[in-house]
C-alpha positions in Angstrom: 32.1 -34.1 55.9 33.0 -31.2 53.3 30.1 -29.2 51.6 30.5 -28.5 47.8 30.2 -25.1 46.9 28.7 -24.1 43.4 25.2 -24.0 41.6 23.3 -27.1 41.2 22.1 -27.8 37.1 18.4 -26.6 38.3 19.7 -23.3 39.5 22.0 -22.8 36.2 18.6 -23.4 33.9 16.2 -21.3 36.1 18.6 -18.3 35.5 18.9 -19.1 32.1 15.3 -19.3 31.8 15.0 -16.2 33.2 17.5 -14.1 30.9 15.4 -15.6 27.9 12.6 -14.2 29.2 14.0 -11.1 29.8 15.6 -10.8 26.6 12.5 -12.0 24.3 10.6 -8.6 26.4 13.4 -6.5 25.2 13.3 -7.6 21.4 9.6 -7.3 21.3 9.5 -3.9 22.7 12.2 -2.9 20.2 11.1 -0.5 16.9 10.6 -2.6 13.8 13.3 -2.4 11.2 12.9 0.0 8.3 12.7 -3.3 6.4 9.9 -4.4 8.0 7.9 -1.2 8.2 7.9 -0.7 4.4 6.9 -4.6 3.7 3.9 -4.2 6.0 2.9 -0.9 4.2 3.4 -2.6 1.0 1.1 -5.2 2.0 -1.3 -2.9 3.3 -1.5 -1.3 0.1 -1.7 -4.4 -1.8 -4.6 -5.5 0.3 -6.1 -1.8 0.1 -5.9 -2.2 -3.9 -7.8 -5.8 -3.8 -10.7 -4.0 -1.7 -11.2 -1.4 -3.7 -11.0 -3.2 -6.9 -13.9 -5.6 -5.2 -15.7 -2.4 -3.9 -16.2 -1.3 -7.3 -17.3 -4.2 -8.7 -19.7 -5.0 -6.4 -21.0 -1.2 -6.0 -21.1 -1.0 -9.8 -18.9 2.6 -8.9 -16.1 4.0 -10.6 -13.3 4.2 -7.9 -9.7 5.9 -8.4 -6.3 6.1 -6.5 -4.4 9.3 -6.7 -0.5 9.3 -5.7 1.3 11.9 -4.1 5.0 11.8 -2.9 4.2 10.3 0.3 0.5 9.9 0.7 -2.3 8.2 -1.5 -6.0 8.7 -1.4 -8.6 6.6 -2.8 -11.6 8.4 -4.4 -14.9 7.7 -6.1 -16.7 9.1 -9.0 -19.9 10.9 -7.7 -22.2 13.5 -9.6 -20.4 16.1 -7.9 -17.0 14.7 -9.5 -14.4 12.9 -7.6 -14.7 12.8 -4.1 -12.1 11.1 -1.7 -13.4 8.3 0.5 -11.8 9.7 3.9 -11.1 13.1 4.9 -7.3 13.1 4.7 -4.9 11.3 2.4 -3.2 7.9 4.1 0.5 9.1 4.6 3.6 7.5 5.0 6.4 7.6 7.2 8.3 11.0 7.0 11.4 9.4 5.5 9.4 7.2 2.9 8.5 8.0 -0.6 5.7 6.6 -2.8 6.4 7.1 -6.5 4.3 6.3 -9.3 6.1 4.6 -11.7 4.4 3.5 -14.8 0.6 3.8 -15.8 -0.2 1.9 -18.7 -3.0 2.3 -21.4 -5.1 5.4 -22.8 -7.4 6.7 -20.2 -9.2 9.9 -20.0 -12.3 11.6 -18.0 -14.8 13.5 -20.1 -17.8 14.8 -18.7 -21.2 13.1 -19.6 -23.6 15.9 -21.4 -26.7 13.9 -20.5 -26.4 13.9 -16.7 -23.8 16.5 -16.5 -21.5 13.8 -14.4 -17.9 13.1 -15.2 -17.7 9.8 -16.1 -15.0 7.6 -17.6 -15.4 7.6 -21.5 -12.4 6.0 -23.0 -10.2 5.5 -20.1 -7.1 7.5 -20.2 -4.6 8.5 -17.0 -5.6 12.2 -16.2 -3.4 14.2 -14.1 -4.7 17.6 -12.6 -7.5 19.1 -10.9 -11.1 18.1 -11.5 -12.9 21.2 -12.8 -16.1 20.3 -11.1 -14.7 19.4 -7.7 -11.6 20.6 -7.4 -10.1 17.6 -6.4 -7.2 15.6 -7.6 -7.9 13.5 -10.4 -6.8 10.0 -9.7 -4.0 8.1 -12.0 -5.4 4.9 -11.5 -9.0 3.5 -12.3 -11.0 0.9 -10.6 -14.0 0.0 -13.2 -17.2 -1.6 -12.3 -16.4 -4.4 -14.7 -13.3 -5.5 -12.5 -10.9 -4.3 -14.6 -7.9 -1.4 -13.1 -5.4 0.8 -15.0 -2.4 -1.3 -15.2 0.1 0.3 -12.9 3.4 0.3 -11.0 4.1 2.1 -7.9 7.4 2.1 -5.6 7.4 2.7 -2.0 10.6 3.2 -0.9 13.0 3.9 2.4 16.5 4.1 3.2 17.8 2.5 -0.3 15.2 -0.3 0.2 12.4 -0.5 -2.3 8.9 -2.4 -2.6 7.6 -2.4 -6.5 4.1 -3.2 -6.5 2.7 -3.9 -10.2 -0.6 -4.4 -10.9 -2.4 -6.1 -14.1 -5.6 -4.8 -15.5 -7.4 -7.6 -13.8 -5.9 -6.4 -10.2 -3.2 -9.2 -9.8 -0.7 -7.4 -7.6 3.2 -8.6 -8.1 5.4 -7.3 -5.3 9.1 -7.1 -5.6 11.5 -6.4 -2.6 14.9 -4.6 -3.6 17.6 -3.3 -1.3 21.5 -3.5 -1.6 21.7 -7.1 -1.2 18.7 -9.2 -1.9 16.0 -9.1 -5.0 12.8 -11.0 -4.3 9.4 -11.2 -5.9 6.0 -12.2 -4.4 3.0 -12.9 -6.3 -0.2 -12.0 -4.5 -3.1 -14.1 -5.6 
């Protein structure tokens, strides 16, 4: 009897299964695309904004957000002035840019003479250094009554952008743009 040469169907399926397993491991170890990293950073920032807004409401304190070119810092208004919540600012990747595009409203920080602390009195976006604490003064305020300074911030990297627009009640609208798409996602 003549013996046939070749592979059985079972052997071929086994080899295909092993190749698929190796390919999936390789794909999982590849670095994220720039768009995925940027989306993850935008989602993280949106969640942080929600959290700090909730903290202001629960604690009855005024919080702030200071935005620089590739970093941002959350702050709290204390008796000594604006104090950062963490020792170091939250930094983006070196090729990412964070831009405060628009702040709405007329807000200002004035010292309260009765207790010598800086307290927001008529809510105006104020840039520069706090005279008392020599800390950057936030451009965005999170008030104890649950309201927020309405603003738009843009995260960009290699021609891709995520625009976060926050209204006075804290609703965040995220818009992704790049050369080919323009999608909008509204976070509750």
